[in-house]
LUMTI-445240 format. One record per atom (N, C-alpha, C): residue number from 1; residue in one letter; atom name; x, y, z. Coordinates in steps of 0.1 Angstrom, whole numbers, plus 5000, padded with zeros to 4 digits. Layout:
REM LUMTI-445240
+-----+--------+-------+------+------+------+
: num : residu : atome :   px :   py :   pz :
+-----+--------+-------+------+------+------+
: NUM :      a :    CA :    X :    Y :    Z :
...
+-----+--------+-------+------+------+------+
This chain:
REM LUMTI-445240
+-----+--------+-------+------+------+------+
: num : residu : atome :   px :   py :   pz :
+-----+--------+-------+------+------+------+
:   1 :      m :     N : 7998 : 7776 : 1381 :
:   1 :      m :    CA : 8010 : 7769 : 1377 :
:   1 :      m :     C : 8021 : 7771 : 1388 :
:   2 :      n :     N : 8026 : 7760 : 1393 :
:   2 :      n :    CA : 8036 : 7761 : 1404 :
:   2 :      n :     C : 8050 : 7764 : 1398 :
:   3 :      e :     N : 8060 : 7766 : 1406 :
:   3 :      e :    CA : 8073 : 7770 : 1402 :
:   3 :      e :     C : 8080 : 7759 : 1393 :
:   4 :      r :     N : 8078 : 7747 : 1397 :
:   4 :      r :    CA : 8083 : 7735 : 1390 :
:   4 :      r :     C : 8078 : 7735 : 1375 :
:   5 :      d :     N : 8065 : 7737 : 1374 :
:   5 :      d :    CA : 8059 : 7737 : 1361 :
:   5 :      d :     C : 8064 : 7749 : 1352 :
:   6 :      q :     N : 8066 : 7761 : 1359 :
:   6 :      q :    CA : 8071 : 7772 : 1352 :
:   6 :      q :     C : 8085 : 7770 : 1347 :
:   7 :      m :     N : 8093 : 7764 : 1355 :
:   7 :      m :    CA : 8107 : 7761 : 1352 :
:   7 :      m :     C : 8107 : 7751 : 1340 :
:   8 :      a :     N : 8098 : 7741 : 1341 :
:   8 :      a :    CA : 8098 : 7731 : 1330 :
:   8 :      a :     C : 8094 : 7738 : 1317 :
:   9 :      e :     N : 8084 : 7747 : 1317 :
:   9 :      e :    CA : 8080 : 7754 : 1306 :
:   9 :      e :     C : 8091 : 7763 : 1300 :
:  10 :      l :     N : 8098 : 7769 : 1309 :
:  10 :      l :    CA : 8109 : 7778 : 1305 :
:  10 :      l :     C : 8120 : 7770 : 1298 :
:  11 :      a :     N : 8123 : 7758 : 1304 :
:  11 :      a :    CA : 8133 : 7749 : 1298 :
:  11 :      a :     C : 8129 : 7744 : 1285 :
:  12 :      s :     N : 8117 : 7741 : 1283 :
:  12 :      s :    CA : 8111 : 7736 : 1270 :
:  12 :      s :     C : 8112 : 7747 : 1260 :
:  13 :      r :     N : 8108 : 7759 : 1263 :
:  13 :      r :    CA : 8109 : 7770 : 1254 :
:  13 :      r :     C : 8123 : 7773 : 1250 :
:  14 :      f :     N : 8132 : 7772 : 1260 :
:  14 :      f :    CA : 8147 : 7775 : 1257 :
:  14 :      f :     C : 8152 : 7764 : 1247 :
:  15 :      l :     N : 8149 : 7752 : 1249 :
:  15 :      l :    CA : 8153 : 7741 : 1240 :
:  15 :      l :     C : 8147 : 7743 : 1226 :
:  16 :      d :     N : 8135 : 7747 : 1225 :
:  16 :      d :    CA : 8128 : 7750 : 1212 :
:  16 :      d :     C : 8135 : 7761 : 1205 :
:  17 :      l :     N : 8138 : 7772 : 1212 :
:  17 :      l :    CA : 8145 : 7783 : 1206 :
:  17 :      l :     C : 8159 : 7780 : 1202 :
:  18 :      w :     N : 8166 : 7772 : 1210 :
:  18 :      w :    CA : 8179 : 7768 : 1207 :
:  18 :      w :     C : 8179 : 7759 : 1194 :
:  19 :      q :     N : 8170 : 7750 : 1193 :
:  19 :      q :    CA : 8169 : 7741 : 1182 :
:  19 :      q :     C : 8166 : 7750 : 1169 :
:  20 :      d :     N : 8157 : 7759 : 1170 :
:  20 :      d :    CA : 8154 : 7768 : 1159 :
:  20 :      d :     C : 8166 : 7776 : 1154 :
:  21 :      q :     N : 8174 : 7781 : 1164 :
:  21 :      q :    CA : 8186 : 7788 : 1161 :
:  21 :      q :     C : 8196 : 7779 : 1154 :
:  22 :      a :     N : 8198 : 7768 : 1159 :
:  22 :      a :    CA : 8208 : 7758 : 1153 :
:  22 :      a :     C : 8204 : 7755 : 1139 :
:  23 :      t :     N : 8191 : 7753 : 1137 :
:  23 :      t :    CA : 8187 : 7749 : 1123 :
:  23 :      t :     C : 8189 : 7761 : 1114 :
:  24 :      a :     N : 8186 : 7773 : 1118 :
:  24 :      a :    CA : 8187 : 7785 : 1110 :
:  24 :      a :     C : 8202 : 7787 : 1107 :
:  25 :      m :     N : 8211 : 7785 : 1116 :
:  25 :      m :    CA : 8225 : 7787 : 1114 :
:  25 :      m :     C : 8230 : 7776 : 1104 :
:  26 :      a :     N : 8225 : 7764 : 1105 :
:  26 :      a :    CA : 8229 : 7753 : 1096 :
:  26 :      a :     C : 8226 : 7756 : 1081 :
:  27 :      h :     N : 8215 : 7764 : 1079 :
:  27 :      h :    CA : 8211 : 7767 : 1065 :
:  27 :      h :     C : 8216 : 7781 : 1060 :
:  28 :      d :     N : 8225 : 7787 : 1068 :
:  28 :      d :    CA : 8230 : 7800 : 1065 :
:  28 :      d :     C : 8244 : 7799 : 1058 :
:  29 :      p :     N : 8245 : 7801 : 1045 :
:  29 :      p :    CA : 8258 : 7800 : 1038 :
:  29 :      p :     C : 8269 : 7809 : 1044 :
:  30 :      e :     N : 8265 : 7821 : 1049 :
:  30 :      e :    CA : 8275 : 7830 : 1055 :
:  30 :      e :     C : 8281 : 7824 : 1068 :
:  31 :      f :     N : 8273 : 7818 : 1076 :
:  31 :      f :    CA : 8277 : 7811 : 1088 :
:  31 :      f :     C : 8286 : 7799 : 1084 :
:  32 :      e :     N : 8283 : 7792 : 1074 :
:  32 :      e :    CA : 8291 : 7781 : 1070 :
:  32 :      e :     C : 8305 : 7786 : 1066 :
:  33 :      r :     N : 8306 : 7796 : 1058 :
:  33 :      r :    CA : 8319 : 7802 : 1054 :
:  33 :      r :     C : 8327 : 7807 : 1066 :
:  34 :      f :     N : 8320 : 7813 : 1076 :
:  34 :      f :    CA : 8326 : 7817 : 1088 :
:  34 :      f :     C : 8333 : 7805 : 1095 :
:  35 :      c :     N : 8325 : 7795 : 1097 :
:  35 :      c :    CA : 8330 : 7783 : 1104 :
:  35 :      c :     C : 8342 : 7777 : 1097 :
:  36 :      r :     N : 8341 : 7776 : 1083 :
:  36 :      r :    CA : 8352 : 7770 : 1076 :
:  36 :      r :     C : 8364 : 7778 : 1077 :
:  37 :      t :     N : 8363 : 7791 : 1076 :
:  37 :      t :    CA : 8375 : 7800 : 1078 :
:  37 :      t :     C : 8380 : 7799 : 1092 :
:  38 :      w :     N : 8372 : 7799 : 1102 :
:  38 :      w :    CA : 8376 : 7798 : 1115 :
:  38 :      w :     C : 8384 : 7785 : 1117 :
:  39 :      m :     N : 8379 : 7774 : 1112 :
:  39 :      m :    CA : 8386 : 7761 : 1114 :
:  39 :      m :     C : 8399 : 7761 : 1106 :
:  40 :      e :     N : 8400 : 7767 : 1095 :
:  40 :      e :    CA : 8412 : 7768 : 1087 :
:  40 :      e :     C : 8423 : 7775 : 1095 :
:  41 :      i :     N : 8419 : 7787 : 1101 :
:  41 :      i :    CA : 8428 : 7795 : 1109 :
:  41 :      i :     C : 8432 : 7787 : 1121 :
:  42 :      w :     N : 8423 : 7781 : 1128 :
:  42 :      w :    CA : 8426 : 7773 : 1140 :
:  42 :      w :     C : 8435 : 7762 : 1137 :
:  43 :      t :     N : 8432 : 7754 : 1127 :
:  43 :      t :    CA : 8441 : 7742 : 1124 :
:  43 :      t :     C : 8455 : 7747 : 1119 :
:  44 :      a :     N : 8456 : 7758 : 1113 :
:  44 :      a :    CA : 8469 : 7763 : 1108 :
:  44 :      a :     C : 8478 : 7767 : 1120 :
:  45 :      r :     N : 8472 : 7771 : 1131 :
:  45 :      r :    CA : 8479 : 7775 : 1143 :
:  45 :      r :     C : 8482 : 7763 : 1152 :
:  46 :      m :     N : 8476 : 7751 : 1150 :
:  46 :      m :    CA : 8478 : 7740 : 1158 :
:  46 :      m :     C : 8492 : 7734 : 1156 :
:  47 :      p :     N : 8499 : 7730 : 1167 :
:  47 :      p :    CA : 8513 : 7724 : 1165 :
:  47 :      p :     C : 8511 : 7710 : 1159 :
:  48 :      p :     N : 8521 : 7706 : 1152 :
:  48 :      p :    CA : 8520 : 7693 : 1146 :
:  48 :      p :     C : 8518 : 7682 : 1157 :
:  49 :      q :     N : 8510 : 7672 : 1154 :
:  49 :      q :    CA : 8508 : 7661 : 1163 :
:  49 :      q :     C : 8521 : 7652 : 1163 :
:  50 :      s :     N : 8526 : 7648 : 1175 :
:  50 :      s :    CA : 8537 : 7639 : 1175 :
:  50 :      s :     C : 8531 : 7625 : 1175 :
:  51 :      a :     N : 8535 : 7617 : 1165 :
:  51 :      a :    CA : 8530 : 7604 : 1163 :
:  51 :      a :     C : 8540 : 7594 : 1169 :
:  52 :      g :     N : 8535 : 7582 : 1172 :
:  52 :      g :    CA : 8544 : 7572 : 1177 :
:  52 :      g :     C : 8553 : 7566 : 1166 :
:  53 :      t :     N : 8559 : 7555 : 1168 :
:  53 :      t :    CA : 8568 : 7549 : 1158 :
:  53 :      t :     C : 8561 : 7537 : 1152 :
:  54 :      g :     N : 8565 : 7533 : 1140 :
:  54 :      g :    CA : 8560 : 7522 : 1134 :
:  54 :      g :     C : 8551 : 7525 : 1122 :
:  55 :      d :     N : 8547 : 7515 : 1115 :
:  55 :      d :    CA : 8539 : 7517 : 1102 :
:  55 :      d :     C : 8526 : 7524 : 1105 :
:  56 :      e :     N : 8519 : 7521 : 1116 :
:  56 :      e :    CA : 8506 : 7527 : 1118 :
:  56 :      e :     C : 8508 : 7542 : 1120 :
:  57 :      a :     N : 8518 : 7546 : 1127 :
:  57 :      a :    CA : 8521 : 7560 : 1129 :
:  57 :      a :     C : 8524 : 7567 : 1116 :
:  58 :      a :     N : 8532 : 7561 : 1107 :
:  58 :      a :    CA : 8535 : 7567 : 1094 :
:  58 :      a :     C : 8522 : 7568 : 1086 :
:  59 :      q :     N : 8514 : 7558 : 1086 :
:  59 :      q :    CA : 8501 : 7559 : 1078 :
:  59 :      q :     C : 8492 : 7570 : 1084 :
:  60 :      a :     N : 8491 : 7571 : 1097 :
:  60 :      a :    CA : 8483 : 7581 : 1103 :
:  60 :      a :     C : 8487 : 7595 : 1099 :
:  61 :      r :     N : 8501 : 7597 : 1099 :
:  61 :      r :    CA : 8506 : 7610 : 1095 :
:  61 :      r :     C : 8503 : 7613 : 1081 :
:  62 :      s :     N : 8504 : 7604 : 1072 :
:  62 :      s :    CA : 8502 : 7606 : 1058 :
:  62 :      s :     C : 8488 : 7605 : 1052 :
:  63 :      a :     N : 8479 : 7601 : 1061 :
:  63 :      a :    CA : 8465 : 7599 : 1056 :
:  63 :      a :     C : 8459 : 7613 : 1053 :
:  64 :      p :     N : 8453 : 7614 : 1041 :
:  64 :      p :    CA : 8446 : 7627 : 1038 :
:  64 :      p :     C : 8434 : 7629 : 1046 :
:  65 :      a :     N : 8431 : 7641 : 1049 :
:  65 :      a :    CA : 8419 : 7645 : 1056 :
:  65 :      a :     C : 8407 : 7643 : 1047 :
:  66 :      s :     N : 8396 : 7638 : 1053 :
:  66 :      s :    CA : 8384 : 7636 : 1045 :
:  66 :      s :     C : 8377 : 7649 : 1044 :
:  67 :      a :     N : 8370 : 7651 : 1033 :
:  67 :      a :    CA : 8363 : 7664 : 1030 :
:  67 :      a :     C : 8351 : 7665 : 1039 :
:  68 :      a :     N : 8348 : 7677 : 1043 :
:  68 :      a :    CA : 8336 : 7679 : 1051 :
:  68 :      a :     C : 8324 : 7677 : 1042 :
:  69 :      p :     N : 8313 : 7672 : 1048 :
:  69 :      p :    CA : 8301 : 7670 : 1040 :
:  69 :      p :     C : 8296 : 7684 : 1034 :
:  70 :      r :     N : 8292 : 7684 : 1022 :
:  70 :      r :    CA : 8287 : 7696 : 1016 :
:  70 :      r :     C : 8273 : 7699 : 1018 :
:  71 :      d :     N : 8265 : 7689 : 1022 :
:  71 :      d :    CA : 8251 : 7691 : 1024 :
:  71 :      d :     C : 8248 : 7692 : 1039 :
:  72 :      g :     N : 8250 : 7703 : 1045 :
:  72 :      g :    CA : 8248 : 7705 : 1059 :
:  72 :      g :     C : 8233 : 7702 : 1063 :
:  73 :      v :     N : 8224 : 7703 : 1053 :
:  73 :      v :    CA : 8210 : 7700 : 1056 :
:  73 :      v :     C : 8208 : 7686 : 1061 :
:  74 :      s :     N : 8214 : 7676 : 1055 :
:  74 :      s :    CA : 8212 : 7663 : 1059 :
:  74 :      s :     C : 8218 : 7660 : 1073 :
:  75 :      d :     N : 8229 : 7667 : 1075 :
:  75 :      d :    CA : 8236 : 7666 : 1088 :
:  75 :      d :     C : 8227 : 7672 : 1099 :
:  76 :      m :     N : 8221 : 7683 : 1096 :
:  76 :      m :    CA : 8212 : 7690 : 1105 :
:  76 :      m :     C : 8199 : 7682 : 1107 :
:  77 :      d :     N : 8194 : 7676 : 1097 :
:  77 :      d :    CA : 8182 : 7668 : 1099 :
:  77 :      d :     C : 8185 : 7656 : 1109 :
:  78 :      a :     N : 8197 : 7650 : 1107 :
:  78 :      a :    CA : 8201 : 7639 : 1116 :
:  78 :      a :     C : 8202 : 7645 : 1130 :
:  79 :      f :     N : 8208 : 7657 : 1131 :
:  79 :      f :    CA : 8210 : 7663 : 1144 :
:  79 :      f :     C : 8197 : 7666 : 1151 :
:  80 :      a :     N : 8187 : 7671 : 1143 :
:  80 :      a :    CA : 8174 : 7675 : 1148 :
:  80 :      a :     C : 8167 : 7662 : 1153 :
:  81 :      r :     N : 8168 : 7651 : 1145 :
:  81 :      r :    CA : 8161 : 7639 : 1149 :
:  81 :      r :     C : 8167 : 7634 : 1162 :
:  82 :      r :     N : 8180 : 7634 : 1163 :
:  82 :      r :    CA : 8187 : 7630 : 1176 :
:  82 :      r :     C : 8183 : 7638 : 1188 :
:  83 :      l :     N : 8182 : 7651 : 1185 :
:  83 :      l :    CA : 8178 : 7660 : 1196 :
:  83 :      l :     C : 8164 : 7658 : 1200 :
:  84 :      r :     N : 8155 : 7655 : 1191 :
:  84 :      r :    CA : 8141 : 7652 : 1194 :
:  84 :      r :     C : 8140 : 7639 : 1202 :
:  85 :      h :     N : 8149 : 7629 : 1198 :
:  85 :      h :    CA : 8149 : 7616 : 1206 :
:  85 :      h :     C : 8154 : 7618 : 1220 :
:  86 :      l :     N : 8164 : 7627 : 1222 :
:  86 :      l :    CA : 8169 : 7630 : 1235 :
:  86 :      l :     C : 8158 : 7637 : 1244 :
:  87 :      e :     N : 8151 : 7646 : 1237 :
:  87 :      e :    CA : 8141 : 7653 : 1244 :
:  87 :      e :     C : 8130 : 7644 : 1249 :
:  88 :      e :     N : 8126 : 7634 : 1241 :
:  88 :      e :    CA : 8116 : 7624 : 1244 :
:  88 :      e :     C : 8121 : 7615 : 1256 :
:  89 :      r :     N : 8134 : 7612 : 1256 :
:  89 :      r :    CA : 8140 : 7604 : 1266 :
:  89 :      r :     C : 8140 : 7611 : 1280 :
:  90 :      v :     N : 8143 : 7624 : 1279 :
:  90 :      v :    CA : 8143 : 7632 : 1292 :
:  90 :      v :     C : 8129 : 7633 : 1297 :
:  91 :      a :     N : 8119 : 7636 : 1288 :
:  91 :      a :    CA : 8105 : 7637 : 1292 :
:  91 :      a :     C : 8101 : 7624 : 1299 :
:  92 :      a :     N : 8104 : 7612 : 1293 :
:  92 :      a :    CA : 8100 : 7599 : 1298 :
:  92 :      a :     C : 8107 : 7597 : 1312 :
:  93 :      l :     N : 8119 : 7601 : 1314 :
:  93 :      l :    CA : 8126 : 7600 : 1327 :
:  93 :      l :     C : 8119 : 7609 : 1337 :
:  94 :      e :     N : 8115 : 7621 : 1333 :
:  94 :      e :    CA : 8108 : 7630 : 1342 :
:  94 :      e :     C : 8095 : 7625 : 1346 :
:  95 :      r :     N : 8087 : 7619 : 1336 :
:  95 :      r :    CA : 8074 : 7613 : 1340 :
:  95 :      r :     C : 8076 : 7601 : 1349 :
:  96 :      a :     N : 8086 : 7593 : 1347 :
:  96 :      a :    CA : 8088 : 7581 : 1356 :
:  96 :      a :     C : 8092 : 7586 : 1370 :
:  97 :      a :     N : 8100 : 7596 : 1371 :
:  97 :      a :    CA : 8104 : 7602 : 1384 :
:  97 :      a :     C : 8092 : 7607 : 1391 :
:  98 :      a :     N : 8083 : 7614 : 1384 :
:  98 :      a :    CA : 8071 : 7620 : 1389 :
:  98 :      a :     C : 8062 : 7610 : 1394 :
:  99 :      a :     N : 8061 : 7599 : 1387 :
:  99 :      a :    CA : 8052 : 7588 : 1391 :
:  99 :      a :     C : 8056 : 7581 : 1403 :
: 100 :      r :     N : 8070 : 7581 : 1405 :
: 100 :      r :    CA : 8075 : 7575 : 1418 :
: 100 :      r :     C : 8075 : 7585 : 1429 :
: 101 :      g :     N : 8072 : 7597 : 1426 :
: 101 :      g :    CA : 8071 : 7607 : 1436 :
: 101 :      g :     C : 8085 : 7613 : 1439 :
: 102 :      a :     N : 8095 : 7610 : 1431 :
: 102 :      a :    CA : 8108 : 7614 : 1433 :
: 102 :      a :     C : 8110 : 7628 : 1427 :
: 103 :      d :     N : 8120 : 7635 : 1431 :
: 103 :      d :    CA : 8123 : 7648 : 1426 :
: 103 :      d :     C : 8133 : 7647 : 1414 :
: 104 :      p :     N : 8128 : 7650 : 1402 :
: 104 :      p :    CA : 8137 : 7647 : 1390 :
: 104 :      p :     C : 8149 : 7656 : 1390 :
: 105 :      d :     N : 8150 : 7666 : 1398 :
: 105 :      d :    CA : 8162 : 7675 : 1398 :
: 105 :      d :     C : 8172 : 7669 : 1407 :
: 106 :      d :     N : 8169 : 7659 : 1415 :
: 106 :      d :    CA : 8179 : 7653 : 1424 :
: 106 :      d :     C : 8188 : 7643 : 1417 :
+-----+--------+-------+------+------+------+
């Protein structure tokens, strides 16, 4: 196995591990509580946004925030599908570059 193949294998393993970790965190209620608390603290410290003038600005300032989705599983499923799709696209681009004899890292 040459260095390029080793690097590709390492990158693939890294993405697999990263995806497993992201999925595990999405199913962890303690992590969800941590994120929610962190966001509440962060948004409480944010200075108020200065809005423009006019009716649109008044509506934007008074619009209630939408609630975060409660089923993080469905969001993570969509995220995992999108990530798999992107992995497939990158692999296809790498195969096309290899077929042309081009260096995919360039």
